[in-house]
N, C-alpha and C positions, 0 to 999 in steps of 0.2 A: 503493499500500500504506499502511496505517496501522494503528496499534495501537488496539485496542478499549480504551476507558477503565477500566471498572469491573473488569475481570478481571485486571488486573496486581496480583499479591498475593505476599507472602512465603509459601512453602510450608513452614511450620513442621513439618509431619508428616514431611518428607523429610530434616530436618536430622540431621546425623551424631550418633550417641550418643557421649559422652565421659563416662567413669566413671558411667554409669547416668543421666546428665542431658543434656537437650538442649544442644547447643553453639550459641552464637551466632556463632561464628567461620566457620562454613560454613552457607550457606543457598542456597536456589534461588528464582529469580523466574520464573514462568510468564507468558508474554506471548501473548495471543490477537490473532491478525492477521487482518484481512480485506481483501478486494480485492487478493489475491496477485497476480493477473495484470491488474489494473486493471478488473476486472469484479465487480459486486456479487452477492451471493447465498451461500448456505450452501456450495456446491461450490467456492467461491473463498476459503475461510477455512482457517486452520491455527493451530498454536501452536509455540512454541519455549521451551525452558527454559534459563535462564543460571544456571550454578553460580558463586556468588560465595564466595571463600575468602580470609579475612583474612591468611593466610600469604603469599599472592601479592602483594597489594597493600593494605595496611591503611587507608591514606588513600582509595584508590579504592573499597574496600568501604564505608567510612563513608559516602562520597558517594552510592554507589548505594542504600545503605539510607535515607539521607535523602530522596533523590529518590522512591523507592517509597512510602515512608511519607507523604509529602506529595502523593501522587497526580500527581506531575510528568508521568508517561508516559501519562495519559489522552489519547487521540486525537492522539498524537504520530505524524507521518509518517516514513516512511523517506525520506531525501533522496539516498541513492546506494545501489545495489544492484549488486554484481558477482557474477553467478551462480557458485555453486561456491566463492566466496571469502569474501564479507563483505557486511553491510548496515550502513549508518551511520544512526543515528537519534539523537534527544536534544534537538533544537532545538524548543522549544514553538511552536505555531502562534498562541498567544495572546500578543500583544505585551507585555502587562502581566507575564506569567509569564516570558518570555524576558528582560525588563529586570530582573526581580527575581534571576534567576539569573546574568546576564552578569558581575556583579562577584565572583561567588564562584569565584574562581580556585582551582585545586588544584595544590599542590606535587607533583612527580613522586615516586612511590614509588621 
């Protein structure tokens, strides 16, 4: 399984309304996934949407936004999936990108 590159995007249209204006404190990121079961083709694709809320983890939200805006998730593979529980991803398959992000540690929210 891996994420298709160009379709990871901030979904500004879905952002919460606060006092009549769009809020950047809550946003959604849509991920298009292919090879869901290890097989190519349209019938083996899907999407998921991640809600990102600054109130839950402000440092984590800033990092997710930075990663999305820099196209970090293009062609990133899932490296562990436990059905019905979770999927882990986020290590770039490109060594130069992985090296760039490795020293960018994140303080726990």
